[in-house]
C-alpha positions as CSV (number, residue, x, y, z in Angstrom):
1,M,-70.1,7.5,-60.2
2,L,-73.0,9.4,-58.5
3,L,-72.6,12.3,-60.8
4,Q,-72.7,10.3,-64.0
5,N,-74.9,12.1,-66.6
6,K,-75.7,14.8,-64.1
7,T,-75.2,18.6,-64.3
8,V,-73.8,20.5,-61.3
9,A,-74.5,24.2,-61.0
10,I,-72.1,26.2,-58.8
11,V,-73.5,29.7,-57.9
12,G,-70.6,32.0,-57.2
13,G,-67.2,32.3,-58.7
14,G,-65.0,33.0,-55.7
15,P,-62.1,30.8,-54.6
16,G,-64.4,28.0,-53.3
17,G,-66.7,27.9,-56.2
18,L,-63.9,27.9,-58.8
19,T,-61.9,25.3,-56.9
20,L,-64.9,23.0,-56.8
21,A,-65.4,23.5,-60.5
22,R,-61.8,22.6,-61.3
23,L,-61.8,19.5,-59.1
24,L,-65.1,18.2,-60.5
25,Q,-63.9,18.7,-64.1
26,L,-60.8,16.7,-63.4
27,K,-63.2,13.9,-62.6
28,G,-65.2,14.4,-65.8
29,V,-68.2,16.0,-64.2
30,N,-70.5,18.4,-66.2
31,V,-70.3,21.6,-64.3
32,K,-71.3,25.2,-64.8
33,V,-70.4,28.2,-62.6
34,Y,-72.9,31.1,-62.5
35,E,-71.1,34.3,-61.5
36,R,-72.8,37.7,-61.0
37,D,-69.8,39.7,-62.3
38,L,-70.2,41.0,-65.8
39,N,-66.9,39.4,-66.9
40,K,-63.6,38.2,-65.5
41,D,-62.3,41.8,-65.3
42,A,-65.4,43.4,-63.7
43,R,-64.1,43.4,-60.1
44,V,-60.9,44.7,-58.6
45,Q,-59.2,41.6,-57.2
46,G,-56.3,43.1,-55.4
47,S,-56.5,41.9,-51.8
48,L,-54.2,39.1,-50.6
49,L,-55.1,35.7,-49.4
50,D,-52.8,33.5,-47.2
51,L,-53.2,29.9,-48.0
52,H,-52.7,27.3,-45.3
53,D,-50.9,24.0,-45.9
54,D,-53.7,21.7,-44.8
55,S,-56.6,23.6,-46.5
56,G,-56.1,26.1,-49.2
57,Q,-52.8,24.7,-50.4
58,A,-54.1,21.1,-50.1
59,A,-57.0,22.1,-52.5
60,I,-54.5,23.7,-54.9
61,R,-52.4,20.6,-54.9
62,K,-55.4,18.4,-55.5
63,A,-56.4,20.7,-58.4
64,E,-53.0,20.1,-60.0
65,L,-52.3,23.9,-59.8
66,F,-49.5,24.0,-57.2
67,T,-46.8,24.9,-59.8
68,E,-48.9,27.9,-61.0
69,F,-49.5,28.9,-57.4
70,K,-45.8,28.9,-56.5
71,Q,-45.1,31.0,-59.6
72,N,-47.6,33.7,-58.5
73,F,-47.4,33.9,-54.7
74,L,-45.7,36.9,-53.2
75,P,-42.5,36.0,-51.2
76,G,-42.3,38.0,-48.0
77,A,-45.9,39.3,-48.0
78,D,-46.6,37.0,-45.0
79,K,-44.0,38.7,-42.8
80,T,-45.5,40.6,-39.9
81,V,-44.7,43.5,-37.7
82,I,-46.6,44.1,-34.4
83,V,-46.5,47.6,-32.9
84,N,-48.2,49.6,-30.2
85,E,-50.4,52.6,-30.7
86,L,-47.2,54.8,-30.9
87,G,-45.8,52.7,-33.8
88,E,-43.1,51.2,-31.6
89,I,-42.2,47.7,-32.7
90,S,-42.9,44.8,-30.2
91,F,-42.4,42.0,-32.6
92,S,-41.0,41.4,-36.1
93,D,-40.3,38.2,-38.0
94,H,-38.7,39.9,-41.0
95,E,-35.2,38.8,-40.1
96,G,-35.6,35.1,-39.3
97,K,-38.5,34.1,-41.5
98,P,-37.6,32.5,-44.9
99,A,-39.3,33.9,-48.0
100,E,-40.3,30.4,-49.0
101,D,-40.9,27.4,-46.7
102,F,-43.5,25.2,-48.4
103,G,-44.4,22.1,-46.4
104,Q,-43.9,23.8,-43.1
105,E,-47.1,23.8,-41.1
106,H,-47.1,27.6,-40.2
107,F,-45.9,28.8,-43.6
108,R,-48.9,30.8,-45.1
109,P,-47.8,32.1,-48.5
110,E,-49.8,35.1,-49.7
111,I,-51.2,35.5,-53.2
112,E,-53.3,38.3,-54.8
113,R,-56.9,37.3,-54.9
114,G,-57.0,38.3,-58.6
115,A,-54.0,36.1,-59.4
116,L,-55.6,33.1,-57.7
117,R,-58.8,33.7,-59.5
118,K,-56.9,33.9,-62.8
119,I,-55.1,30.6,-62.2
120,L,-58.4,28.9,-61.4
121,L,-60.3,30.4,-64.3
122,E,-57.6,29.4,-66.8
123,S,-57.7,25.9,-65.6
124,L,-61.4,25.4,-66.4
125,Q,-62.8,24.2,-69.7
126,P,-64.1,27.0,-72.1
127,E,-67.5,28.3,-71.3
128,T,-67.6,26.8,-67.8
129,V,-68.3,30.2,-66.2
130,V,-71.5,31.9,-67.2
131,W,-70.9,35.6,-66.5
132,D,-73.6,38.2,-65.7
133,S,-75.6,35.6,-63.8
134,Y,-77.0,37.2,-60.7
135,F,-79.0,34.5,-58.9
136,S,-82.6,35.5,-58.2
137,S,-84.5,32.3,-57.4
138,M,-84.9,28.6,-58.1
139,E,-87.6,26.1,-58.1
140,K,-87.8,22.3,-58.0
141,Q,-88.0,20.6,-61.4
142,G,-88.0,16.8,-61.5
143,D,-85.1,15.6,-59.4
144,G,-83.2,18.9,-59.7
145,W,-83.6,22.6,-59.8
146,L,-84.5,25.3,-62.3
147,L,-82.4,28.3,-61.5
148,H,-83.4,31.9,-62.5
149,F,-81.1,34.9,-62.9
150,K,-81.7,38.6,-63.1
151,S,-80.3,38.7,-66.6
152,G,-83.4,36.8,-67.7
153,I,-81.8,33.4,-68.3
154,S,-82.8,30.2,-66.6
155,A,-80.9,26.9,-66.3
156,Y,-81.5,23.4,-65.1
157,A,-79.1,21.5,-62.8
158,D,-79.4,18.2,-61.1
159,I,-77.2,19.5,-58.2
160,V,-76.8,23.1,-57.0
161,V,-73.9,24.2,-54.8
162,A,-74.2,27.6,-53.1
163,A,-70.8,29.4,-53.2
164,D,-72.4,32.8,-53.2
165,G,-70.9,34.2,-50.1
166,A,-72.0,35.7,-46.8
167,N,-75.3,37.0,-48.2
168,S,-76.1,33.8,-49.9
169,K,-79.5,33.8,-51.7
170,I,-79.4,30.0,-51.8
171,R,-78.9,29.4,-48.1
172,P,-82.6,30.0,-47.2
173,Y,-83.5,27.0,-49.5
174,I,-81.4,24.8,-47.1
175,T,-81.7,26.3,-43.6
176,D,-83.2,29.1,-41.5
177,S,-79.9,29.7,-39.8
178,R,-78.7,33.4,-40.0
179,P,-75.4,35.0,-39.1
180,F,-75.1,37.1,-35.9
181,Y,-73.1,40.2,-35.3
182,S,-69.7,39.6,-33.7
183,G,-69.6,43.0,-31.9
184,I,-66.7,44.2,-34.2
185,T,-66.8,46.6,-37.2
186,M,-63.9,47.3,-39.4
187,L,-63.5,50.5,-41.4
188,E,-61.7,49.7,-44.6
189,G,-59.4,52.2,-46.4
190,Y,-57.2,51.9,-49.5
191,I,-54.0,53.8,-50.4
192,T,-52.2,53.9,-53.7
193,N,-48.5,54.6,-53.9
194,P,-47.9,54.0,-50.2
195,K,-44.1,54.6,-50.3
196,E,-44.8,58.2,-51.2
197,K,-48.1,58.8,-49.3
198,I,-47.6,56.9,-46.0
199,P,-43.8,56.7,-45.7
200,H,-43.7,56.1,-41.9
201,I,-46.1,53.2,-42.1
202,D,-44.6,51.9,-45.3
203,A,-41.3,51.7,-43.5
204,L,-42.9,49.6,-40.8
205,L,-44.5,47.3,-43.4
206,N,-41.3,46.6,-45.3
207,G,-43.3,44.6,-47.9
208,G,-45.3,42.6,-45.3
209,K,-48.1,43.3,-42.8
210,V,-48.5,45.5,-39.8
211,M,-50.7,45.0,-36.8
212,A,-51.1,47.8,-34.3
213,F,-52.8,47.4,-30.9
214,G,-53.8,49.9,-28.3
215,H,-56.7,50.9,-26.0
216,S,-58.9,47.9,-27.1
217,K,-58.7,49.0,-30.7
218,C,-56.5,47.9,-33.6
219,I,-55.3,48.8,-37.0
220,L,-54.5,46.0,-39.4
221,G,-52.8,46.7,-42.8
222,G,-50.8,45.1,-45.6
223,Q,-50.0,45.3,-49.2
224,K,-52.5,44.7,-51.9
225,G,-51.9,44.0,-55.5
226,H,-49.8,46.4,-57.7
227,D,-47.9,47.8,-54.7
228,N,-51.0,49.3,-53.1
229,F,-51.9,49.3,-49.4
230,G,-55.1,48.3,-47.6
231,F,-56.0,48.8,-44.0
232,Y,-58.7,48.4,-41.4
233,A,-59.5,50.4,-38.3
234,S,-61.1,47.8,-36.2
235,L,-63.1,48.5,-33.1
236,K,-66.0,47.3,-30.9
237,V,-69.2,49.2,-31.7
238,D,-73.0,48.5,-31.9
239,E,-74.2,46.7,-34.9
240,S,-76.0,49.8,-36.2
241,W,-72.9,52.0,-35.9
242,A,-72.0,51.9,-39.6
243,T,-75.3,53.5,-40.6
244,N,-76.1,55.6,-37.5
245,N,-72.7,57.3,-36.7
246,G,-73.4,60.3,-38.9
247,L,-70.1,59.9,-40.8
248,D,-69.7,60.7,-44.5
249,Y,-67.4,58.0,-45.7
250,S,-66.4,60.1,-48.7
251,D,-65.2,63.0,-46.4
252,K,-61.5,62.4,-45.5
253,K,-61.4,65.4,-43.2
254,Q,-64.4,64.3,-41.2
255,L,-63.0,60.7,-41.0
256,L,-59.6,62.0,-39.8
257,E,-61.3,64.0,-37.0
258,W,-63.3,60.9,-36.1
259,F,-60.1,58.9,-35.9
260,K,-58.3,61.4,-33.8
261,K,-61.1,61.3,-31.3
262,E,-61.9,57.6,-31.4
263,Y,-58.3,56.5,-31.3
264,A,-57.2,59.1,-28.7
265,G,-53.7,58.4,-27.6
266,W,-52.5,56.9,-30.9
267,S,-49.5,58.5,-32.6
268,S,-50.0,61.0,-35.4
269,I,-48.2,58.7,-37.8
270,W,-51.5,56.8,-38.2
271,N,-53.2,60.1,-39.4
272,E,-51.4,59.4,-42.7
273,L,-53.9,56.6,-43.4
274,F,-56.9,58.9,-43.3
275,E,-55.2,61.8,-45.0
276,N,-54.2,59.8,-48.0
277,S,-56.8,57.1,-48.4
278,T,-59.0,56.9,-51.5
279,T,-62.7,57.4,-50.8
280,P,-65.2,56.3,-49.9
281,F,-64.1,54.3,-46.8
282,I,-66.1,51.1,-46.4
283,P,-67.6,50.0,-43.0
284,R,-67.7,46.3,-42.6
285,P,-69.7,44.9,-39.7
286,I,-68.2,41.4,-38.9
287,Y,-70.6,38.5,-38.7
288,C,-70.5,34.8,-37.8
289,M,-72.8,31.9,-38.3
290,P,-74.2,30.2,-35.1
291,L,-71.8,27.7,-33.8
292,D,-74.6,25.2,-33.1
293,Q,-76.2,25.5,-36.6
294,T,-77.5,22.3,-38.2
295,W,-80.0,21.5,-41.0
296,E,-81.6,18.5,-42.7
297,T,-79.6,17.5,-45.7
298,L,-81.1,17.8,-49.1
299,P,-80.2,15.3,-51.9
300,N,-79.6,18.0,-54.6
301,V,-78.4,21.2,-53.0
302,T,-75.6,22.1,-50.6
303,M,-73.3,25.0,-49.8
304,L,-69.7,25.8,-49.1
305,G,-67.6,28.7,-47.9
306,D,-69.1,31.9,-46.4
307,A,-72.6,30.7,-47.6
308,A,-72.3,27.9,-45.1
309,H,-70.1,29.3,-42.3
310,I,-69.2,33.0,-42.6
311,M,-66.8,33.8,-39.8
312,P,-64.7,36.8,-38.6
313,P,-61.4,37.3,-40.5
314,F,-59.2,37.2,-37.4
315,A,-57.8,33.7,-38.1
316,G,-57.4,33.9,-41.9
317,E,-59.6,30.9,-42.3
318,G,-62.4,32.1,-44.7
319,A,-61.0,31.4,-48.1
320,N,-59.1,28.4,-46.7
321,M,-62.2,26.8,-45.4
322,A,-64.0,27.5,-48.6
323,M,-61.3,25.8,-50.7
324,L,-61.2,22.8,-48.2
325,D,-65.0,22.6,-48.5
326,A,-64.5,22.4,-52.3
327,L,-61.9,19.7,-51.9
328,E,-64.0,17.5,-49.6
329,L,-67.3,18.1,-51.4
330,S,-65.7,17.0,-54.7
331,E,-64.3,13.9,-53.1
332,H,-67.7,13.0,-51.5
333,L,-69.6,13.6,-54.7
334,T,-67.2,11.5,-56.9
335,S,-66.6,8.7,-54.4
336,D,-67.8,5.1,-54.8
337,K,-68.2,5.0,-51.0
338,Y,-71.8,6.3,-51.0
339,N,-74.9,4.7,-52.5
340,T,-76.8,8.0,-53.0
341,L,-76.1,11.7,-53.4
342,L,-78.1,12.2,-50.2
343,E,-75.6,10.0,-48.3
344,A,-72.6,11.8,-49.9
345,I,-73.8,15.3,-49.2
346,S,-74.9,14.4,-45.7
347,A,-71.4,13.1,-44.9
348,Y,-69.8,16.2,-46.4
349,E,-72.1,18.6,-44.5
350,M,-71.6,16.8,-41.1
351,N,-67.8,17.0,-41.4
352,M,-67.9,20.5,-42.8
353,R,-69.9,21.8,-39.9
354,K,-67.7,20.1,-37.4
355,R,-64.5,21.7,-38.6
356,A,-66.1,25.0,-39.4
357,V,-67.2,25.3,-35.7
358,V,-63.5,25.0,-34.7
359,A,-62.5,27.7,-37.2
360,M,-65.4,30.0,-36.3
361,Q,-64.8,29.6,-32.5
362,G,-61.1,30.4,-33.1
363,S,-61.9,33.4,-35.2
364,L,-64.3,34.8,-32.6
365,E,-61.8,34.2,-29.8
366,N,-59.0,35.9,-31.8
367,G,-61.3,38.9,-32.4
368,E,-61.8,39.2,-28.6
369,R,-58.1,39.0,-28.0
370,M,-57.2,41.6,-30.6
371,H,-59.7,44.1,-29.1
372,S,-58.8,43.5,-25.5
373,E,-56.9,45.9,-23.2
374,N,-53.8,43.6,-23.3
375,A,-54.1,42.8,-27.0
376,L,-50.5,43.8,-27.7
377,I,-49.0,41.3,-25.1
378,V,-51.4,38.5,-26.1
379,M,-50.7,38.8,-29.9
380,V,-46.9,39.1,-29.5
381,D,-46.9,36.0,-27.3
382,F,-49.1,34.2,-30.0
383,F,-46.7,35.1,-32.9
384,K,-43.6,34.2,-30.9
385,G,-45.2,30.8,-30.2
386,H,-45.4,30.2,-34.0
């Protein structure tokens, strides 16, 4: 095996990085995951992920964790209601959609990000994850790399895999490619005890997700872990809007007045979101990697997930692509098909870029549809088609 007597360092302990670690350990590979979080409990991991049959779920099955996944997914959380700006329902799949339909192409079961992380962490060998390891730099040493972390530790690895997300510090060692702004920014809010604080919207949700469209803007929301609610006010603005708009993201009153003005014509039921959200709100400019990106393969470093192909969230492909990357990279690195690591990594990267382009293009196109004047009609037609 190409990885015999070699050490693999995965930088980043998200779904992609942890999935790769699990898959490599099943093949007997010596692997370490370097994660910047202080420990497994350092970050709130409440948002939901919907795993697709041919990507996220495929990786979970290969990792021999499908039973644990089925025990932890949230039945009904994938159900969707689409409404107009007045909160009037144009589409709902709550009545006809089964709570569980594994094996069906369009069934996308939802799981709390924290629950998925726990499943993956508990599947790894003890001491696999090195916590409090914020990557700072690395330098070539022999046939591998010497990695340095802000904690002061350094570690050698024969192979380095960047799983460190959209702002990857390892990507520049591989390529000059940089993400571009999609034209859309999402303002994120979070509400505890939604049944009491946002009763009108909670009634629309009915345990699932809500998508509201009107006047080229949208609001997207759904349950988070522990019966909380997360939402995004999503709109087309300049890239600098988040820092130059003069808003105090900790001032609910100011944000409410902004919303009433920016979302003029929307029903007052949506005011509940801004009146009851915890603060601060978080502006999230949405980026995407260039669709034509390419780079020269290196024999001892590669990347997966957002580090390689960050894309808008409008197709639900981010985590799924990362986990599929992990599945395919593990198979390439442990296959007898390739004579060298360079050949194995090159084949992985070529295929990864090819399918990532399709996902990125679809995500960009969905973003345009969801922020168009006829978004409501387009999205209702899309969901009816599935």
